[in-house]
RODO-964676 format. One line per 4 residues: number of its first residue (from 0); for each residue x, y, z of N, C-alpha, C, O, CB. Coordinates in steps of 0.001 Angstrom, whole numbers, plus 500000, padded with zeros to 6 digits. Glycine has a CB too. Layout:
BEGIN
NUM> X:Y:Z:X:Y:Z:X:Y:Z:X:Y:Z:X:Y:Z; ...
This chain:
BEGIN
0> 680208:301094:706710:681560:301363:706418:682512:301051:707529:682736:301997:708285:681691:302720:706046; 683189:299791:707813:683965:300182:708916:685045:301166:709140:685864:301455:708268:684403:299280:709223; 685027:301736:710476:686251:302728:710771:687310:301908:710214:687183:300686:710146:686555:303156:712437; 688627:302679:709702:689646:302604:709606:690897:303348:710210:692066:303317:709826:689534:302589:708728
4> 690244:304120:711412:690710:304872:712304:691823:304319:713109:691650:303110:713269:689733:305237:713013; 692776:304705:713609:693830:303772:714481:693156:303193:715702:693465:302150:716277:695163:304648:715038; 692066:304140:716046:691275:303708:717313:690531:302130:717000:689942:301360:717759:689984:305009:717662; 690787:302066:715838:689726:300980:715608:690476:300013:715033:689789:299234:714373:688484:301341:714717
8> 692119:299679:715045:693334:299350:714901:693958:299055:715908:695117:299415:715705:693906:300088:714362; 693826:298374:717395:694046:298664:718626:695570:298336:718747:696138:298949:719651:693091:297929:719559; 696242:297588:718095:698110:297214:718004:698600:298269:717666:699775:298349:718024:698777:296088:716880; 698106:299434:716943:698937:300773:716079:698698:301624:717865:699659:301811:718610:697716:301818:714024
12> 697611:301922:718141:697371:302782:719119:698615:303251:720264:698929:304345:720735:696254:302147:719744; 699118:301921:720442:700545:302566:721511:701682:303013:720920:702501:303652:721580:701242:301491:722495; 701909:302685:719374:702851:303142:718484:702615:304530:718299:703524:305315:718030:702843:302428:717254; 701335:304884:718443:700978:306302:717581:701185:307163:718656:701978:308101:718563:699341:306521:716861
16> 700558:306938:719652:700883:307659:721382:702385:307866:721478:702818:309011:721609:700423:306459:722905; 703235:306782:721418:704815:306805:721551:705328:307740:720482:706225:308495:720856:705521:305288:721350; 704914:307846:719155:705562:308723:718056:705246:310118:718695:706140:310801:719197:704880:308507:716397; 703895:310524:718653:703233:311634:719354:704093:312151:720599:703965:313329:720936:701798:311155:719835
20> 704787:311479:721152:704886:311906:722711:706863:312135:722172:707627:312869:722799:704216:310198:724367; 707136:311591:721352:708576:311897:720762:708530:313106:720058:709337:314008:720285:709129:310811:719783; 707701:313184:719276:707186:314300:718525:707487:315435:719826:708563:316024:719924:705389:314060:717931; 706681:315568:720504:706469:316738:721229:707650:317012:722096:707894:318179:722404:705236:316649:722011
24> 708427:316004:722531:709676:315951:723073:710581:316949:722450:711216:317819:723045:710191:314641:722963; 710557:316699:721115:711534:317346:720041:711086:318907:719946:711901:319828:719881:711388:316535:718425; 709873:319049:719948:709315:320413:719921:708923:321172:720824:708556:322315:720552:708479:320478:719353; 708921:320756:721916:708742:321829:723041:709035:321136:724561:708543:321578:725599:707077:322462:722969
28> 709938:319959:724484:710408:319404:725559:709598:318627:726809:708370:318606:726892:711031:320357:725968; 710335:318117:727578:709432:317157:728439:708262:317714:729377:707466:316991:729976:710356:316404:729369; 708283:319375:729418:707592:319798:730090:706073:319898:729465:705039:320149:730084:708214:320831:730475; 706220:319654:728179:704777:319468:727252:704222:318312:727556:702995:318261:727469:704914:319434:725649
32> 704837:317301:727913:704100:315932:727858:703073:315634:729171:703377:315306:730318:705293:314719:727807; 701898:315845:728640:700885:315595:729540:699888:315025:728732:700036:315149:727516:700433:316762:730297; 698614:314250:729279:697860:313587:728518:697378:314220:727707:697349:313904:726517:697098:313012:728989; 696989:315058:728105:696017:316025:726791:696498:316318:725537:696028:316335:724399:695687:317493:727160
36> 697897:316617:726214:698704:317305:724917:699043:316085:723875:698970:316143:722648:700319:318123:725454; 699452:314914:724715:699820:313816:723738:698651:313347:723120:698803:312912:721978:700533:312647:724367; 697369:313328:723661:696190:312951:723018:695979:313898:721936:695691:313329:720883:695040:312888:723936; 696038:315296:721857:696297:316413:720903:696833:315866:719907:696250:315758:718829:697107:317492:721332
40> 698296:315347:720181:699148:315087:719237:699023:313841:718182:699193:313709:716970:700225:315020:719909; 698771:313290:718893:697975:311872:718169:696738:311827:717709:696433:311023:716829:697831:310782:719008; 695906:312636:718210:694706:312737:717045:693738:311199:717979:692885:310482:717456:695538:312315:714745; 694228:311115:719331:693383:309862:720069:692835:310244:721040:693186:311388:721330:694072:308701:720552
44> 691875:309673:721927:691518:310190:722977:692244:309885:724103:692999:308917:724197:690396:309970:723120; 691966:310918:725188:693001:310867:726549:692911:309376:727175:693930:308822:727589:692474:312092:727886; 691720:308795:727219:691315:307665:727641:692225:306587:726969:691878:305442:727259:689886:307541:727390; 693185:306667:726234:693665:305543:725383:695065:305558:726129:695833:304610:726293:693662:305800:723574
48> 695200:306858:726531:696686:306932:727082:696434:305983:728610:697076:304949:728791:697296:308890:727379; 695647:306385:729412:695449:305778:730758:695045:303725:729989:695605:302754:730498:693672:306948:731844; 694496:303649:729339:694078:302308:728744:695508:301528:728249:695725:300344:728507:692951:302583:727368; 696287:302256:727618:697428:301426:727040:698617:301797:728191:699359:300815:728223:697866:301919:725269
52> 698966:302549:728892:700145:303018:729458:699730:303250:731016:700737:303039:731693:700690:304366:728664; 698656:303595:731813:698241:303548:732890:698603:305077:733008:697638:305533:733622:698772:302439:733798; 699373:306001:732783:699760:307388:732738:700771:307814:732102:701306:307120:731237:699937:307830:733777; 701152:308887:732388:702443:309760:731876:703683:308855:732095:704437:308490:731193:702664:311280:732779
56> 703786:308573:733274:705118:308110:733547:705680:306820:732633:706698:306631:731968:705120:307746:735045; 704255:305882:733010:704636:304693:732133:704690:304912:730898:705342:304169:730165:703855:303653:732217; 703977:306032:730408:704427:306137:728354:705676:306661:728397:706312:306539:727350:703377:307421:727103; 706202:307195:729277:707394:307953:728985:708633:306708:729529:709792:307108:729641:707373:309646:729936
60> 708451:305858:729712:708975:304585:730032:708993:303905:728576:710038:303482:728080:708057:303782:731195; 707775:303838:727951:707969:303125:726920:708527:304064:725616:708879:303446:724611:706672:302399:726702; 708622:305734:725618:709365:306358:724975:710661:306011:725077:711354:305854:724072:709180:307430:725175; 711101:305862:726246:712620:305566:726486:713218:303925:725790:714395:303683:725523:712811:305587:728348
64> 712215:303103:725640:712427:301792:725165:712526:302342:723516:713505:301973:722868:711081:300573:725643; 711735:303021:723012:711505:303187:721665:712493:303901:721551:712877:303801:720385:710291:303687:721152; 713449:304914:722401:714271:305525:721967:715644:304802:721741:716414:305203:720869:714258:306501:722678; 715993:303521:722698:716870:302678:722710:716771:302136:721342:717810:302096:720683:716746:301794:723783
68> 715377:301600:720681:715349:300461:719761:715598:301654:718370:715851:301269:717228:713636:299326:719845; 715489:302827:718683:716170:303790:717301:717385:303818:717482:718064:303623:716475:715775:305373:717088; 718025:304034:718631:719762:303950:718488:720079:302585:718093:720622:302423:717000:720672:304266:719987; 719798:301515:718877:720062:300286:717849:720141:299990:716904:721115:299375:716470:719670:299649:717765
72> 718651:300483:715907:718895:300369:714488:719755:301525:713588:719934:301442:712373:717553:300262:713948; 720184:302484:714351:721089:303498:713900:722512:302780:713807:723253:302791:712825:721077:304787:714914; 722836:301888:715551:724097:301384:714886:724329:300212:714135:725463:299839:713836:724922:301270:715706; 723061:299484:713749:722769:298513:713034:723161:298452:711530:723525:297556:710769:721566:298412:713208
76> 722910:299902:711420:723057:300238:709936:724707:300520:709648:725142:300224:708535:722060:301681:709548; 725545:301051:710586:726773:301114:710179:727496:299980:709755:727054:298833:709816:727365:301631:711017; 728707:300327:709286:729785:299130:708383:730517:298450:709682:731034:299089:710598:731265:300018:707084; 730466:297272:709593:731831:296844:710232:733076:296779:709211:733086:296425:708032:731654:295360:710889
80> 734030:297192:709964:735244:296942:709432:736257:296525:709707:736062:296273:710896:735554:297533:709128; 737702:296114:709420:738830:295761:710325:739143:296782:711129:739788:296436:712119:740006:295371:709668; 738904:297931:711040:739596:298999:712226:738658:299099:713178:737888:300033:712955:739973:300583:711761; 738383:298369:714353:737646:298489:715483:737584:299863:716112:736656:300273:716809:738123:297585:716369
84> 738672:300523:715789:738933:301961:716703:737929:302931:716102:737129:303637:716716:740644:302697:716559; 738163:302815:714466:737446:303435:713377:735844:303221:713787:735074:304173:713923:737891:302714:711869; 735464:301842:713961:734199:301881:713913:733382:302213:715189:732171:302434:715185:733883:300760:713421; 734178:302222:716276:733886:302636:717791:733841:304381:717312:732740:304900:717492:735400:302050:719197
88> 734820:305199:716790:734583:306655:716384:733330:306705:715804:732582:307589:716221:735606:307240:715411; 732847:305823:714777:731733:306274:714121:730586:305913:714554:729558:306319:714012:731745:306006:712979; 730576:305120:715565:729607:304871:716608:729336:306224:717435:728196:306565:717747:730147:303696:717557; 730359:306881:717726:730383:308114:718782:729801:309114:718169:729065:309903:718762:731767:308624:719282
92> 730172:309208:716459:729671:310271:715856:727994:310018:715709:727036:310790:715753:730473:310464:714480; 728104:308741:715538:726448:308216:715544:725536:308722:716533:724617:309459:716178:726305:306694:715780; 725720:308354:717916:725307:308712:718804:725157:310142:719342:724208:310569:720000:725779:308090:719329; 726018:310665:719036:726021:312385:718801:724619:313003:717893:723794:313855:718224:727606:312835:717751
96> 724721:312339:716861:723918:312641:715770:722216:312374:716396:721328:313224:716333:724442:311581:714388; 722093:311199:716898:720845:310693:717385:720686:311737:718604:719599:312146:719011:720879:309001:717808; 721550:311987:718958:721125:312958:720369:720820:314650:719905:719918:315392:720291:722702:312961:721668; 721776:314878:719078:721253:316317:718810:719944:316272:717794:719442:317348:717468:722522:317263:718096
100> 719443:315149:717341:718280:315330:716281:716853:315383:717454:715748:315823:717139:718235:313729:714930; 717108:314986:718430:715798:315388:719519:716441:314998:720861:716348:313910:721429:714144:314395:719266; 717209:316254:721317:718181:316344:722578:717254:315900:723806:717873:315260:724657:718844:318012:722833; 715930:316103:724065:714989:315816:725179:714788:314818:725287:714645:314388:726431:713933:316264:725239
104> 714637:313643:723795:714291:312247:724078:715740:311388:724668:715813:310392:725388:713650:311560:722569; 716738:312163:724084:718310:311859:724978:718225:311928:726482:718349:311000:727281:719551:313069:724623; 718025:313017:726683:718029:313562:728091:717002:312288:728810:717604:311468:729503:717314:315404:728179; 715476:312118:728653:715216:311122:729223:715478:309754:729204:715434:309067:730224:714461:311212:729196
108> 715846:309167:727701:716775:307840:728048:717437:307929:729018:717055:307195:729930:717714:307429:727159; 718524:308691:729281:719575:308624:730107:719251:309192:731442:720239:309417:732141:720674:309253:729519; 717973:309504:732007:717708:310308:733082:718288:311478:733241:718379:311819:734420:717902:309743:734060; 718785:312337:732332:719356:313684:732578:718160:314869:732599:717071:314736:732041:720480:313987:731375
112> 718527:315889:733251:717544:317118:733257:718235:318403:732775:717791:319490:733146:716961:317396:734752; 719126:318340:732098:720518:319607:731421:719441:320389:731022:719204:321425:731643:721878:319155:729821; 718609:319982:729887:717632:321104:729293:716036:321280:729711:715305:321985:729015:717605:320855:727786; 715550:320611:730866:714397:320531:731130:714121:320836:732784:715018:320653:733608:714015:319253:730602
116> 713038:321225:733089:712352:321193:734660:711818:319647:734723:712545:318844:735310:710838:322473:734910; 711141:319390:734409:710558:317889:734427:711309:316677:734257:712230:316512:733458:709660:317741:733461; 710902:315948:734968:711764:314598:734899:710519:313661:734989:710205:313396:736149:713034:314333:736261; 709737:313099:734013:708641:312366:734016:708719:311083:735013:707941:310860:735941:708402:312006:732626
120> 709944:310210:734579:710173:308900:734932:710635:308981:736425:711361:309873:736864:711210:308216:733961; 710038:307765:737273:710259:307631:738679:711822:307312:738618:712466:306898:737654:709274:306439:739429; 712325:307664:740111:713668:307340:740192:714434:305740:739601:715512:305482:739067:713830:307523:741666; 713291:304938:740007:713612:303532:739848:713930:303371:738200:714943:302992:737612:712287:302542:740419
124> 712616:303827:737717:712245:303864:736266:713862:304128:735324:714473:303373:734566:710956:305313:736044; 714126:305409:735753:715540:306101:735213:716675:305207:735325:717330:304866:734341:715967:307426:736040; 716960:304755:736710:718088:304205:737116:718105:303030:736410:719241:302611:736189:718216:304060:738495; 716909:302154:735851:716910:300781:735570:717300:300612:734139:717686:299522:733717:715581:300156:735873
128> 717190:301856:733257:717038:301932:731997:718661:300991:731564:718781:300199:730628:716784:303713:731505; 719442:301280:732283:720820:300654:731811:720361:299019:731510:720643:298429:730467:722191:300815:733186; 719677:298489:732530:719587:296909:732327:718323:296739:731445:717881:295592:731373:719427:295999:733843; 717714:297663:730800:716481:297195:730063:717184:296108:728722:718391:296017:728497:715502:298783:729396
132> 716336:295532:728131:716873:294752:726949:717165:295720:725936:718217:295567:725316:715893:293671:726390; 716203:296979:725572:716451:297366:724654:717864:298280:724798:718668:298360:723869:715307:297867:724242; 718012:298823:725835:719284:299644:726141:720635:298363:725973:721731:298810:725634:719129:300437:728002; 720538:297054:726175:721261:296149:725905:721562:295941:724411:722670:295964:723874:720754:295164:726489
136> 720551:295768:723933:720819:295562:722631:721440:296511:721688:721964:296230:720610:719803:295256:722178; 721275:298003:722391:722185:299420:721912:723407:298808:721829:724066:298397:720874:722281:300853:723019; 723592:298827:723072:725072:299010:724125:725835:297685:723512:727043:297879:723379:724753:298834:726277; 725403:296437:723130:726246:295404:722381:726715:295989:721270:727863:295628:721011:725548:294159:721986
140> 726321:296643:720629:727118:297221:719280:728548:297421:719433:729499:297027:718759:726590:298635:718818; 728446:298325:720771:729790:298678:721696:730386:298143:722211:731556:298517:722296:729838:299251:722485; 730070:297241:722710:730600:295581:723262:731393:294960:722307:732504:294497:722565:729349:294424:723517; 730983:294938:721454:731150:293826:720269:732459:294149:719799:733470:293446:719795:730010:293878:718971
144> 732159:296180:719112:733488:296639:718444:734566:296365:719735:735521:295699:719336:733423:298469:717867; 734646:296663:720988:735467:296507:722196:736123:295351:722514:737144:295395:723201:734795:296734:723204; 735509:293949:721958:735660:292639:721975:736646:292754:720867:737835:292528:721090:734369:291725:721822; 736204:293105:719643:737203:293233:718438:738431:294066:718794:739457:293792:718172:736494:293925:717167
148> 738480:295027:719688:739534:296155:719542:740357:295153:720507:741351:294716:719927:739138:297999:720094; 740246:294804:721471:741013:294069:722518:741460:292626:721734:742629:292250:721806:739991:293809:723991; 740856:292165:721287:741703:290962:720063:742331:291287:719097:743084:290527:718488:740934:290074:719289; 742120:292451:718816:742919:292433:717652:744394:293153:717905:745019:293685:716987:742090:293150:716503
152> 744903:293093:719396:746145:293570:720024:746660:294858:719505:747862:294896:719239:747187:292581:719872; 745839:296068:719293:746324:297148:719131:746130:298176:720420:746223:299403:720452:745795:297551:717929; 745835:297249:721441:745536:297988:722943:745875:296999:723745:745794:295887:723223:743969:298506:723336; 746356:297044:725236:746975:296391:726001:745971:295226:726328:744769:295302:726076:747473:297214:727061
156> 746592:294120:726924:745246:293176:727039:744406:293600:728288:744952:294019:729310:745650:291486:727223; 742938:293460:728145:742316:294080:729216:741064:293575:729169:740788:292857:728207:742341:295503:729214; 740291:293776:729943:738518:293285:729581:738131:294247:728825:738319:295455:728970:737301:293184:730889; 737331:293434:727635:736655:294481:726848:735580:295391:727552:735420:296568:727229:736005:293814:725721
160> 734828:294738:728576:733681:294975:729305:734301:296585:729686:733663:297512:729187:733325:293720:730676; 735202:296852:730326:736098:297474:730912:735937:298818:729920:735174:299781:729999:737511:296637:731020; 736846:298518:729080:737190:299461:727465:735792:300144:727112:735737:301370:727017:737692:298240:725834; 734516:299248:726892:733266:299298:726337:732825:300630:727570:732439:301698:727097:732329:297565:726313
164> 732891:300516:728747:732217:301318:729603:733181:302706:729980:732656:303739:730395:731831:300394:730881; 734422:302592:729805:735120:303914:729404:734866:304522:727986:734922:305750:727923:736604:303700:729501; 734674:304032:727172:734116:304497:725943:733282:304984:725803:733419:305947:725048:733940:303947:725252; 731673:304731:726423:730582:305036:726768:730929:306270:727486:730568:307361:727043:729893:304016:727422
168> 731574:306165:728513:731796:307318:729504:731998:308306:728755:731206:309241:728881:732887:307226:730479; 732766:308394:728051:733472:309943:727338:732702:309846:726285:732666:310960:725762:735280:310121:726847; 732057:309083:725693:731041:309844:724542:729589:310343:724966:728982:311197:724320:730726:308782:723310; 729146:309801:725980:727993:310336:726953:728220:311692:727663:727410:312563:727981:727763:309301:728105
172> 729374:311624:727795:729973:313005:728713:730086:313959:728072:729890:315079:728543:731278:312990:729340; 730503:313698:726586:731018:314944:725908:729810:315011:725300:729723:316168:724888:732379:314956:724953; 728668:314312:724969:727260:315054:724373:726594:315721:725325:726162:316845:725071:726178:314104:723778; 726356:314999:726872:725751:315544:727710:726180:317300:727935:725380:318191:728219:725962:314615:728820
176> 727595:317444:727724:728325:318583:727576:728057:319495:726418:728107:320684:726734:729575:318221:727553; 727871:319328:725550:727388:319611:724189:726200:320141:724104:725960:321219:723560:727349:318567:723415; 725266:319297:724720:723916:319841:724750:723622:320863:725898:722678:321641:726028:722963:318701:724858; 724335:320709:726416:724037:322131:727727:724983:323357:727052:725141:324409:727673:724850:321669:729833
180> 725615:323129:725698:725999:324389:725546:727485:324729:725796:727941:325748:725278:725200:325109:726340; 728154:324051:726448:729187:324089:727106:730559:324415:725948:731566:325100:726130:729182:322709:727940; 730192:323755:724928:731418:323899:723923:730877:325272:722858:731227:325137:721686:731692:322160:722901; 730440:325959:723034:729875:327254:722078:730856:327955:721926:730765:328680:720935:728747:328207:722588
184> 731934:328069:722596:733343:328908:721967:734344:328034:721122:735548:328258:720996:734336:329530:723273; 733589:326936:720533:734771:325975:719855:733721:325929:718291:732537:325660:718086:735152:323962:720935; 734874:326339:717416:733848:326601:715693:733582:324852:715564:732452:324486:715241:735185:327506:713696; 734489:323973:715787:733966:322373:715638:734231:321251:716618:735002:320302:716479:734537:321796:714434
188> 733355:321578:717748:733812:320350:719068:733754:319252:718426:734179:318408:719214:732799:320119:720499; 733422:318646:717250:733882:317386:717226:735176:317014:716514:735495:315826:716455:732926:316699:716748; 736132:318196:715832:737163:318033:715521:738178:318394:716515:739335:317974:716509:737229:318525:714494; 737554:319377:717555:738338:320117:718436:738614:319347:719887:739631:319559:720546:737612:321475:718624
192> 737582:318438:720284:737165:317664:721308:737295:316531:721000:738294:315834:721176:736042:317834:721722; 735979:316147:720354:735193:314923:720359:736638:313772:720019:737186:312975:720780:733720:315002:718988; 736931:314114:718530:738156:312853:717911:739290:313019:718962:739770:311990:719439:738950:313206:716042; 739804:314359:719401:740827:314226:719872:740755:313458:721556:741723:312904:722078:741366:315589:719692
196> 739664:313567:722065:739554:312997:723331:739783:311549:722792:740782:310952:723195:738120:313322:724173; 738805:310841:721773:739086:309772:721412:740424:309150:720927:740721:307987:721200:738351:309704:720737; 741197:309953:720217:742631:309538:720449:743067:309202:721195:743601:308093:721193:743345:310048:720353; 743055:310162:722417:743747:310143:723833:743531:309130:724515:744500:308657:725109:743428:311132:724679
200> 742359:308545:724639:741618:307445:725208:742182:306199:724420:742344:305197:725116:739974:307648:725059; 742487:306101:723165:742821:304853:722407:744195:304565:722812:744713:303505:723165:742690:304986:720815; 744857:306206:722631:746472:305862:723500:746450:305216:724927:747056:304188:725226:747361:307370:723834; 745831:305806:725588:745773:305157:726854:745393:303897:727200:745784:303283:728193:745149:305739:727487
204> 744462:303435:726194:744503:302002:726169:745512:301180:725454:745461:299951:725500:743396:301631:725717; 746271:301711:724908:747428:300853:724347:747896:301011:723013:748891:300371:722672:747114:299534:724410; 747169:301978:721985:747476:301915:720693:748544:302978:720519:748882:303720:721441:746267:302077:719823; 749003:303017:719434:749977:304562:719103:749200:305421:718650:748134:305254:718057:751193:304569:717972
208> 749886:306632:719008:749048:307970:718330:748737:307715:717272:747566:307655:716899:749665:309261:718149; 749955:307466:716412:749734:307453:714517:748314:306847:714277:747368:307302:713635:751045:306237:713502; 748463:305534:715072:747487:304627:714300:746262:305251:714831:745211:305250:714189:747595:302921:714577; 746385:305779:715989:744789:306193:716520:744214:307218:716130:743022:307447:716334:744604:306414:717849
212> 745229:308185:715336:744993:309579:714780:744582:309376:713315:743731:310037:712720:746337:310550:714895; 745530:308063:712677:744555:307602:711553:743194:307095:711219:742455:307174:710238:744978:306912:711172; 743131:306468:712564:741731:305551:712589:740610:306606:712711:739518:306337:712211:741624:304378:713998; 740787:307736:713312:739640:308720:713825:739339:309581:712470:738216:310078:712383:740185:309809:715253
216> 740355:309808:711311:740485:310227:710308:739724:309848:709717:738931:310599:709148:741337:310181:709901; 739653:308156:709594:739036:307574:708548:737648:307303:709291:736653:307098:708597:739852:306278:707925; 737573:307298:710436:735951:307595:711292:735203:308725:710530:734131:308570:709946:736130:308245:713128; 735845:309772:710606:735344:311073:710380:734930:311104:708835:733840:311441:708374:736450:312191:710783
220> 735961:310710:708213:735429:310491:706548:734276:309559:706420:733325:309829:705687:736638:309791:705531; 734347:308466:707123:733334:307492:706820:731857:308019:707313:730784:307830:706741:733744:306103:707532; 732084:308683:708447:730809:309185:709040:730230:310387:708080:729003:310414:707986:731093:309734:710620; 730892:311282:707431:730620:312352:706616:729736:311791:705557:728686:312311:705179:731869:313012:706085
224> 730502:310156:704901:729980:309900:703782:728481:308984:704276:727611:308893:703410:731165:309122:702824; 728276:308483:705326:727137:308029:705736:726453:309080:706241:725284:308693:706225:727245:307031:706575; 726476:310129:706659:725348:311158:706903:724694:311666:705173:723505:311667:704852:726170:312698:707920; 725732:312014:704390:725163:312265:703183:724244:311600:702279:723412:311979:701455:725937:312421:702632
228> 724732:310324:702767:723915:309133:702298:722740:309590:702831:721982:310226:702098:724330:307636:702776; 722474:309401:703875:721013:309441:704807:720410:310717:704549:719194:310849:704691:721209:309321:706549; 721176:311718:704164:720427:313026:703913:719628:312907:702454:718492:313351:702288:721563:314353:703897; 720241:312379:701647:720296:312057:699964:718516:310594:700234:717492:310644:699553:722774:310929:699243
232> 718707:309889:701012:717563:308949:701394:716590:309987:701650:715729:310301:700828:717811:307901:702698; 716725:310531:702811:715637:311274:703159:714794:312223:702415:713618:312474:702679:715990:311827:703997; 715697:312877:701185:715482:313534:700220:714506:312665:699503:713305:312928:699569:716650:313917:699576; 714969:311595:698790:713820:311064:698207:712920:310357:698878:712191:309701:698134:714102:310389:697318
236> 712687:310243:700107:711346:309704:700875:710715:311203:700975:709486:311198:701050:711628:308791:702627; 711264:312339:700989:710277:313323:701216:709959:314128:699689:709488:315232:699415:710871:314367:702452; 710438:313052:698920:709802:313523:697247:711012:315000:696671:711074:315479:695539:707504:314384:697488; 711684:315331:697686:712524:316415:697093:713724:316084:695894:714247:316928:695166:713225:317037:698325
240> 713897:315160:695903:714783:314198:694905:713830:313277:693999:712884:312684:694518:715829:313128:695838; 714070:313190:692821:713215:312239:692058:713718:310645:691780:712998:309872:691147:713013:312923:690703
């Protein structure tokens, strides 16, 4: 009888190793990523890690690529409305949720070490993630919304690329600080820090404070609705809800 194991289906082996590594990151952090632990978590032989990736650094590079693919998919599922500031705020909240679901994956995607002592990627690998096709695909959602924002006339005429870079910087700055437990004294860091910072940046770009605040309130409600829908779908898939 022919084998149906993943080792007998070569095209499935890399994905299985990558997903096992992502689970290990979530459960134990980067210091747990070793050939033998990935092998045990995936149920595959250690030789397959070397065969398909060459070693842990190359495997982690593939994990980074997978992380950006997942972020791209998360952005792709978001609605596009006629309010680009609300859309950008929903993207920010989505990125935060993505980071909180697997902080260690987020850290290695962006070359951070705030939550670990082990940085498995080479410096060149980490620093080049911003030019990778998978990163660019995820970032394109932000860039497109910023293009719509500038074209809408709600902000002063300026280069959309610069707007996108500013928004990306503030969102990831917030996420990095939150993951480092900087905001533990706040009851609701999103309402008290992230959304007000988004309003202030929008005003700095040229929007009125009233419109910026309204857009961020819309975004908060929209994101809550999306999150509830995702939770219901997850329950259905897990068999919790019939």
